[in-house]
N, C-alpha and C positions, 0 to 999 in steps of 0.2 A: 619473407614475404615474399611471396611468388602472386601480387594481382594480374589476372588477366583478361584480355579482351577476348570477348566469345565473340561470333563469327553468327553472321547473321539475314541473311538471305532480300538479292535490295539491286533494282534495273538490269538482277540477270548475271550477278554479281556473289558472291562471299564477299562479309566486306567488315570488319572490326568495330566493334559497340565502342563508341565513344564511353566520357564520364557518365552523359548526361541517360543514358541507355542500360546503360550498371546501377546507375544506382533506381533507378525503376525499377529492374530487378530487386535490388537491394530490399526498394521500399512494399511487396509487392510477397518481400519473405518476411517484413512483419507481420502484411493484411491476415498468410500463406495463418502467421500467429495467432495472430487477433481471436480465430475461429474457433479455434481448439489451445491454447494457454497450458503447456506442456507444468506449469507453476502457479497451481492457482493458488488462492482464495476465496476465508469463508467464515461465514457470521454463523459460529454457532454460540449454542445459550452458556456455558460455562467450558470452563481447561481445555481450551485454546492452544496449536500445539508451536503462535506466538509468546512473546514473556506479557504476563502477567504485570496490568501498569495500576496507579490507586488514583479514586479523588478520593478531597483530604474539606472537613469542615468542621468549624467548632455547633456543642451543645452545648446547654448551659448547666450548674453545678450540681446539685444536688441540691435540693432547698432543707433550710434548721428556722428549728424554732425552738421560742422557751418560752420559758409560762409567764416574764413580767418583766421582759428590758425585751426587742431588738440582737440576732447574735449578730459578729461584727462582721466586720466585712473579710476579717482576719481571718477568722473562724468559719469561714461561709467556704462552704466550692468551689473548685475555682471553676468557669467552663473549663469541655479537658474537650478531643480531637476523634471526630466519627470514622474510619478511614473504609472500603468499600471497594473492592477488586473489579479490576475488571480484562476478561482472559477471555474475551471472544474470539477473535479473527486464530484460524490453520490454517496449516499452508498441507498441500495437497503437490505431491512428485507422483506425475509419468511414469510411467515405465512404456519409452521412446522402443520398440528392437527396428528401426530403420532399412531400408531397402544397404544391398551390400554394394560396394566400387563394385566394379565390374575391370576398369580400367576403360571399361567401355562406357559408364553411366551415364559420366557427366560430358556440359558442350564445350564446342571443339574451342580451337583458336591457331592461330598463325606461332611458332613456336620459332624460339631464336638465326634457327633455318630457311623460314619462310617457311619448314613442313607439317602440313596438316595434323595435331597434337589433341589428345581428351585431354582436360583438361584433369587432376588427381584431386582426389576430395586435401587437402593441401590448397589448391589453390580455389580449390570452392571456400572451402572455409574463411580465405582472405580474400576473397574476390568479394563473398553472398554475405558468409556466414556470420560472418564477425561484424562484418558491421553490420548487421545486425540487431543482434544482441546490444552490440554499444550502440543503439537506435535505441531499444529495448527500453535499456536498462543508466535511460536519456535523467532527470533530476525536473525537468516536463514532464507533460499530460495529454500533450498532443492528439492526433491518429497516429505518430511517429512511433509512438505509444505503449498501439493499441493491442491491449491481451492485457496490459499490466496494472497494477493498484497505486488507488491515491482513498485518501481522506479528507472529509466535505462536514461544513458541519450543515449540508442545506440534504435536504432527499433526491431532492432532483437540478440534474449538470448536465451544461448539453456536453452533447458528446457522449455522454457517460452512460450506467448502469449504477444504481447503487444494488451491494449485495444481493441482501439479507433480499429483497426484493416485495419485504416487508419493513420497511422502512425502520427496519431496528439500530434504531444505534452504540456501537463500537466502544460509547464512553459518553456518563455521559455531565460536565463537571457544576456542583450543586454550592449553594452558601447553608448557613446559618439562617433564614426570612426575619430574619431582629422583625417586623412590627408585626411578628403574632407574637412576641413575649412582651405582659403587662405587668404590673408587678402587685396587679388589683386580681389574676388566677394565680398567685403563686399560691397551691405547688405549680410549677408550671409543668407541662410537656418536657421531655429535655430534651429529643432532637428533632426539634422542625426548619423540618429541609428544605428552600429552593431547586428549582431544579432554574441552570447558568444558560450553558448553552451544551447539545447534541452533536455528536461526532460521528457521522459516517461512511462505508465504506464503499466504493467504489472500485467502476474495470472503467478502464477506457475501450471505447470502441472502435476497432482500426475503419481505415478510406477503404475500396477496391481500390486500387492500381488500371490502369490502362502500361504493360512493358509490351514488348517483341520479344519476337517466340525464337531462342537462340537456334542451333542445328549440333546432331551429336552423332557419329559411327553405328550403326547398329553391329552387328554380330554377323554384319559380312564385313563390317567397314565402307557399308557407302553411304555417302551423306544423305541427312531426316532433319526435320520440320517439329522437334517437337511435338507433341500435341497444349495446348493447350493443359487440359487434363490433367497431364501425363506429371507436365510442368510442374504443374501447382503441388499433386501432391509429393513430389518428389521434395519441393524446396520445399516443400510442410512440416516433412515428417524426421528434415534431419534442418529445421533450424528448430522444434520440440525437440529434439533429439542432442540441437547443444545447452541450448535452455536448461534442462533437468539435467546431463553426465557428460559434460562436453568433455573432463579431466583435462584444457585445456584452458581454463584459468575464461572463460566464459561463464556456465552455469551462472542461472536468476538466482535468486534469494533473496528471499522478506526480511525482518525484523520491523520491534516495537520498542521506540523507549527514550529514555529521557538522553543518549548517547549512542551509538554503535559505526557500526558502515553502508558504507554505500552513499546514495543521489535519496536526502528527505520527499515525500513522495505527498503531496499534500497538504491542504494546513498542518500547523501546530494543533495541537491537543492537549488548553491549557489545564490545571487543576488550579485554582481556585480558590482566596482560602480568605473570612478578615485574622487580622492581625492583632485587633487587641486582646487588652489584659482582662474583662472584666467587667461588664455590666453592673454592680451592686443595686438590687433592689429590696424594696421591702414591703409591710403587706400589718401592717394591724388588721387584727378578725376578734381579737376580746381583752377583754383583762388579761385573758389565761394565754393568750397566743397571739406572742406577736413575732413574725414571722423575715425571713432570709433568702436573699434566692443570686444569684450574681447570671446573666448574660450574657451570651452571644455578646460580639461593640470589634469598631477598630473597624477600618480601611480593606478597602480587596486590595489582594495579594498577591503572586506567583509563586504556586509552593511549588508547581512542577511544570516542565515540561513537555510533549516526548512525543518523539515521531516512527511513522510509519516512512519507513526507507528499503532500495530497493537496493541487490551490494552484487557482483559481477567478479565472481575466481572460479 
C-alpha cells in the first residue's frame, strides 16, 4: 500500500499535505461522485434488476352454506395467504472511460530520495480513490455517502432525495383489516387489506468540500497547480470508474433481500401478517340458508424483514 503526501504551495515553498488535507481530497472525491453516480438505482413499475420481495397478508376463507344447519368450523374454508410481489428497484451501471495515466497525470510528492515524483495510479487509488469508496460503501447515510442510496418509511428525508420524484413506494406492507369483516355480511369479500407501512428509496445528497489543490508536472516537467475544474474532473471520472468497474475489490453494487452481503442502508423493510387460525363466524339468513365463514384474526407477527445493502467487491 502506497499512501502518498501530495505537494501543495504555501509561504513560498512546496509542502507535503498532512492527513487532514489528504482527507479533504478524499471527501472531494465523494462529492464529485455524488454529482454523477456511476452505480445508480431507479424506481420502476415492475421487473427491476434487484431481487423481488414479497408482502404477505391473510384473507378470509370462502364461505359455506347449508339448508338446515350452520356449516361446522371444521368444514369451513380456512383463511389463506395473499402474496404481492414488489420488484421495483433497478440498478444501472454506467460505462466510464477515465483519463489515461501518462506518468504525469497525478499530483506530485517527495519520494524516498527527496526528489519530486508524480504519483502513480496505484498511489492515487491507495491515497484517494479506495478511501473514497470505503466511505461510499459505509453503513451510514451522511454526506460522506453522497450519491448512494437508502430506504426510509418517509417520503422526505433531510439530506436525501426521494428517487422516484413522485413518492412511489418500493414496498407496501399490508395486513387484513379485521374491522371490515362482519358476520352480518357473509359472504364477505375475501381480501380486504389495509396499508400499514410504505417504504421509499432515497439518494444521499453530497456536500460541497473546500480543499487545497495539489501540484503536478506538466508535459515539460514544470511544476504547476491544478485548476479546480481540471482536478475535480479528474477525480470525478476516476472515482466513478473505480465504483463501477475497477476490478480491484472496490466496485460498488446493491442487493435487496432478507440476507445478502454488504452494509445495510436505512430502514429494514418489514412484512407483517396476522398469525391467527381463523375467526369462525355464522350468519342466519332464513330457514333454508345457514352460512359460515372464517375471517383473518390473530396478533401481528413479522413474516420477513428485507434490507437494501451496498456491497464493495
